[in-house]
C-alpha positions as CSV (number, residue, x, y, z in Angstrom):
1,M,-57.2,33.2,-79.2
2,V,-58.0,35.5,-76.3
3,L,-60.7,35.4,-73.7
4,S,-62.4,38.6,-72.5
5,T,-63.1,38.7,-68.8
6,A,-66.6,40.0,-69.8
7,S,-67.3,36.5,-71.2
8,V,-67.5,35.0,-67.7
9,Y,-70.0,37.5,-66.2
10,P,-71.6,37.2,-63.6
11,E,-68.5,35.4,-62.4
12,K,-65.6,37.7,-61.4
13,T,-62.3,38.5,-63.1
14,P,-60.3,35.7,-61.4
15,A,-62.7,33.1,-63.0
16,A,-61.7,34.3,-66.5
17,F,-58.0,33.4,-65.8
18,E,-58.9,30.0,-64.4
19,I,-61.2,29.2,-67.4
20,A,-58.7,30.5,-69.9
21,A,-56.0,28.3,-68.5
22,K,-58.2,25.2,-68.3
23,L,-59.5,25.5,-71.8
24,G,-56.3,26.5,-73.5
25,Y,-56.9,30.1,-74.4
26,D,-53.8,32.0,-75.4
27,G,-54.4,35.1,-73.3
28,I,-56.8,37.4,-71.5
29,E,-58.4,40.8,-72.4
30,V,-59.3,42.6,-69.2
31,L,-62.5,44.6,-69.2
32,V,-62.0,47.3,-66.6
33,S,-65.3,47.2,-64.7
34,T,-66.8,47.7,-61.3
35,D,-65.0,44.5,-60.2
36,P,-62.1,45.8,-58.0
37,V,-59.8,43.0,-59.3
38,S,-60.2,44.3,-62.9
39,Q,-58.8,47.7,-61.7
40,D,-55.9,46.3,-59.7
41,V,-52.6,45.9,-61.6
42,D,-50.9,43.9,-58.9
43,M,-53.8,41.4,-58.6
44,L,-54.0,41.0,-62.3
45,R,-50.3,40.4,-62.6
46,R,-50.6,37.7,-59.8
47,L,-53.5,36.0,-61.6
48,S,-51.6,36.1,-64.9
49,D,-48.5,34.6,-63.3
50,Y,-50.3,32.0,-61.3
51,H,-52.4,30.6,-64.2
52,G,-49.7,31.2,-66.8
53,V,-52.1,33.2,-69.0
54,P,-50.7,36.5,-70.3
55,I,-52.8,39.7,-70.4
56,L,-52.8,40.8,-74.0
57,A,-55.4,43.6,-74.1
58,V,-57.1,46.1,-71.8
59,H,-60.7,47.3,-72.5
60,S,-61.0,50.8,-71.2
61,P,-64.0,51.5,-68.9
62,C,-66.0,53.4,-71.5
63,L,-69.3,51.6,-71.3
64,I,-72.5,53.0,-69.7
65,F,-72.2,50.7,-66.7
66,T,-68.6,51.7,-66.1
67,Q,-69.1,55.4,-66.3
68,W,-68.1,55.8,-62.6
69,V,-65.0,53.6,-62.8
70,W,-61.7,55.6,-62.6
71,G,-63.6,58.9,-62.3
72,R,-65.7,60.8,-64.8
73,D,-62.9,62.3,-67.0
74,P,-62.8,60.2,-70.2
75,W,-59.2,61.1,-71.0
76,G,-58.2,60.2,-67.5
77,K,-59.7,56.8,-68.1
78,L,-57.6,56.3,-71.2
79,V,-54.4,57.4,-69.5
80,K,-55.0,54.9,-66.7
81,S,-55.8,52.2,-69.3
82,K,-52.5,53.0,-71.0
83,D,-50.6,52.8,-67.7
84,M,-52.2,49.5,-66.9
85,A,-51.5,48.0,-70.4
86,E,-47.9,49.1,-70.2
87,A,-47.5,47.7,-66.7
88,L,-49.0,44.3,-67.6
89,G,-47.3,44.0,-71.1
90,A,-50.6,44.2,-73.0
91,R,-50.4,45.2,-76.6
92,T,-53.9,46.8,-77.2
93,I,-56.3,49.1,-75.5
94,V,-59.9,48.8,-76.7
95,V,-61.8,52.1,-76.6
96,H,-65.3,53.1,-77.7
97,P,-66.0,56.4,-79.5
98,A,-67.4,59.1,-77.3
99,F,-71.0,59.4,-76.3
100,R,-72.8,62.3,-77.9
101,W,-73.4,64.0,-74.5
102,Q,-69.7,64.0,-73.9
103,R,-69.5,67.0,-76.2
104,E,-65.9,68.3,-75.5
105,Y,-64.5,64.7,-75.5
106,A,-66.4,63.9,-78.7
107,R,-65.1,67.0,-80.4
108,E,-61.5,66.2,-79.6
109,F,-61.8,62.4,-79.7
110,E,-60.2,61.7,-83.1
111,T,-57.2,64.0,-82.7
112,G,-56.9,63.0,-79.0
113,I,-56.6,59.3,-79.8
114,Q,-53.9,60.1,-82.4
115,R,-52.0,62.3,-79.9
116,M,-52.1,59.6,-77.2
117,Q,-51.0,57.0,-79.7
118,E,-47.8,59.0,-80.3
119,E,-46.9,58.6,-76.7
120,T,-46.9,54.8,-76.4
121,D,-46.2,51.6,-78.2
122,V,-49.6,50.2,-77.0
123,V,-52.2,50.4,-79.7
124,F,-55.5,52.3,-79.2
125,A,-58.0,50.3,-81.2
126,V,-61.4,52.2,-81.6
127,E,-64.3,49.8,-81.7
128,N,-67.3,49.9,-84.1
129,M,-70.5,50.6,-82.3
130,Y,-74.1,50.9,-83.6
131,P,-77.2,53.1,-83.7
132,V,-80.1,52.4,-81.4
133,R,-83.6,52.0,-82.8
134,M,-86.4,53.5,-80.8
135,R,-89.9,52.8,-82.2
136,D,-89.9,54.5,-85.6
137,R,-86.6,56.4,-85.4
138,E,-82.9,55.7,-85.2
139,V,-80.7,57.3,-82.6
140,V,-77.0,57.4,-82.8
141,P,-75.5,57.8,-79.2
142,Y,-71.9,58.0,-80.4
143,A,-69.8,60.8,-81.8
144,P,-68.0,61.6,-84.0
145,S,-69.5,58.3,-85.5
146,W,-70.4,54.8,-84.5
147,N,-68.6,53.6,-87.7
148,P,-64.8,53.7,-87.6
149,I,-64.6,53.1,-91.3
150,E,-65.7,56.7,-91.8
151,R,-62.9,58.0,-89.6
152,D,-59.1,58.1,-89.7
153,Y,-58.3,56.0,-86.7
154,P,-55.1,54.1,-87.5
155,D,-56.2,51.0,-85.5
156,V,-59.7,49.6,-85.2
157,T,-61.5,46.8,-83.2
158,L,-64.1,45.0,-85.2
159,D,-67.0,43.6,-83.1
160,L,-69.3,41.2,-85.0
161,S,-72.1,41.5,-82.4
162,H,-72.0,45.3,-83.0
163,S,-72.1,44.8,-86.7
164,A,-75.3,42.8,-86.2
165,M,-76.8,45.7,-84.3
166,S,-75.9,48.2,-87.0
167,H,-77.1,45.8,-89.7
168,S,-73.6,46.0,-91.3
169,D,-71.8,43.4,-93.3
170,G,-69.0,42.3,-90.9
171,L,-67.0,40.6,-93.7
172,E,-67.1,43.7,-95.9
173,M,-66.1,45.9,-92.9
174,A,-63.1,43.6,-92.3
175,K,-62.1,43.9,-96.0
176,Q,-62.5,47.7,-96.0
177,L,-60.5,48.2,-92.8
178,G,-57.6,46.3,-94.3
179,D,-54.4,46.9,-92.3
180,R,-56.3,49.2,-89.9
181,L,-58.0,46.1,-88.5
182,S,-55.8,45.3,-85.5
183,H,-58.2,43.7,-83.0
184,V,-61.3,41.5,-83.4
185,H,-64.1,40.9,-80.9
186,L,-65.6,37.6,-82.1
187,A,-69.2,37.1,-81.1
188,D,-72.4,36.5,-83.0
189,G,-75.7,38.2,-83.2
190,T,-79.0,38.3,-85.1
191,G,-79.7,42.0,-85.4
192,T,-83.4,41.3,-84.8
193,Q,-83.5,42.7,-81.3
194,N,-82.6,46.1,-79.9
195,F,-80.0,44.3,-77.8
196,D,-76.3,43.7,-78.2
197,E,-76.4,39.9,-78.0
198,H,-72.8,38.7,-78.1
199,L,-73.8,35.1,-78.9
200,I,-71.4,32.2,-79.2
201,P,-70.0,32.3,-82.7
202,G,-72.2,30.1,-85.0
203,R,-75.4,30.7,-83.1
204,G,-76.4,33.9,-84.9
205,T,-76.5,35.2,-88.4
206,Q,-73.2,37.0,-88.6
207,P,-70.4,35.8,-91.0
208,C,-68.2,34.7,-88.2
209,A,-66.7,31.8,-90.1
210,D,-66.2,33.8,-93.3
211,V,-64.5,36.6,-91.3
212,L,-62.1,34.2,-89.7
213,E,-61.3,32.5,-93.0
214,H,-60.7,36.0,-94.5
215,L,-58.3,36.9,-91.7
216,A,-56.5,33.6,-92.0
217,T,-55.9,33.9,-95.7
218,T,-54.8,37.6,-95.6
219,G,-52.2,37.0,-93.0
220,Y,-53.9,38.6,-90.0
221,S,-51.6,38.3,-87.0
222,S,-53.2,40.4,-84.3
223,Q,-55.6,39.4,-81.6
224,I,-58.9,37.6,-81.9
225,V,-60.9,38.0,-78.6
226,L,-63.9,35.9,-77.6
227,E,-66.2,38.5,-76.1
228,V,-69.4,36.5,-75.6
229,N,-72.4,36.5,-73.3
230,T,-72.7,33.5,-71.0
231,R,-74.7,35.1,-68.2
232,K,-77.7,32.8,-68.9
233,A,-75.6,29.7,-68.4
234,A,-77.2,27.5,-65.7
235,D,-73.9,26.9,-63.8
236,S,-70.1,27.1,-64.1
237,E,-69.9,23.8,-66.0
238,T,-72.3,25.0,-68.7
239,R,-70.3,28.3,-69.0
240,H,-67.1,26.3,-69.4
241,L,-68.7,24.3,-72.2
242,E,-70.0,27.4,-74.0
243,L,-66.5,29.0,-73.8
244,A,-64.9,25.8,-75.0
245,E,-67.4,25.7,-78.0
246,A,-66.5,29.3,-78.8
247,L,-62.8,28.5,-78.8
248,A,-63.2,25.4,-80.9
249,F,-65.3,27.3,-83.5
250,T,-62.7,30.0,-83.7
251,R,-59.7,27.7,-84.1
252,L,-61.6,25.5,-86.6
253,H,-62.3,28.3,-89.0
254,F,-59.1,30.4,-88.4
255,A,-56.4,27.7,-88.2
256,G,-58.2,25.5,-90.8
257,V,-57.3,27.8,-93.7
258,R,-54.2,29.6,-92.5
259,T,-51.5,29.8,-95.2
260,D,-47.8,29.0,-94.7
261,P,-45.5,31.8,-96.0
262,A,-43.5,29.0,-97.8
263,D,-46.6,28.0,-99.8
264,D,-46.7,29.0,-103.5
265,G,-48.2,32.4,-103.0
266,G,-50.6,31.0,-100.5
267,R,-52.2,28.9,-103.3
268,E,-52.8,25.9,-101.0
269,G,-54.5,28.0,-98.4
270,R,-56.8,29.7,-100.9
271,E,-57.7,26.3,-102.4
272,R,-58.6,25.0,-98.9
273,A,-60.6,28.2,-98.2
274,T,-62.6,27.6,-101.4
275,L,-63.2,24.0,-100.5
276,L,-64.4,24.9,-97.0
277,R,-67.0,27.3,-98.5
278,K,-68.4,24.5,-100.7
279,L,-68.7,22.1,-97.8
280,P,-71.9,21.8,-95.7
281,P,-71.8,23.6,-92.3
282,R,-69.7,21.7,-89.8
283,T,-71.1,20.9,-86.5
284,F,-69.4,19.6,-83.3
285,A,-70.0,19.0,-79.7
286,V,-67.6,19.9,-76.8
287,S,-67.1,17.5,-73.9
288,A,-66.7,18.5,-70.3
289,E,-62.9,18.1,-70.7
290,G,-63.0,20.7,-73.5
291,T,-62.3,18.2,-76.4
292,V,-64.1,18.5,-79.7
293,D,-66.3,15.7,-81.2
294,R,-66.7,16.5,-84.9
295,R,-70.1,15.4,-86.1
296,A,-69.9,16.5,-89.7
């Protein structure tokens, strides 16, 4: 399980490495942002080595608030993201589809991503986005589409907070993507606000547990990244508890039904998955040390 550096905001990038090491995350996804450390390969390598936490993914600076990071050329940003990922040994680059006002970039986006993929072993995983609702109309700020299922991208990132925003069925999206699903941003949402919530898994309405169980029983072996919003946490200790809860939820539902290749066709895993769906929701609390107290 991987921790996104975005999950510790407003704390800085180094805090994500410290928290990941303390709580037992398996790696880090670096969101390249306005934080200078997030742009510095040497500093990131030192943080990774010091804390013993590998950098497994790089999120390219393609958000509204990172539009000035690494210049204004969107292809230049992807080239720098690729160079960073290769230098740090990361396996995945997360990229958003183009904004509609980036007309030339949007027109060439799909073929450009495929062309860049041919030049590296690092995977470019295009993320599902969402339309924005403004009063009585719906505006789609992304091109060629917010929905990667409609496109021919070989690799896709599924974000469950974004599926809440688009009022999509996250589980059905995971099933439709099949082998193209190579990266997951695990977060929750309600879809009731015009706001990308990125809640702790289990606190919203998205099928986070069902998606994890689906991934486990279908042999998913790529990255699951906790990309959650903890900016309202009262202090660092509260943020640590929330990120421990997110990790515990993910491991509970993913590892709990994973099949062993030696099983009889995965029969035991499928039976356990069926049993889990019949059980009442499980609740737990996380101590300050990061241990889980099962309550149901």
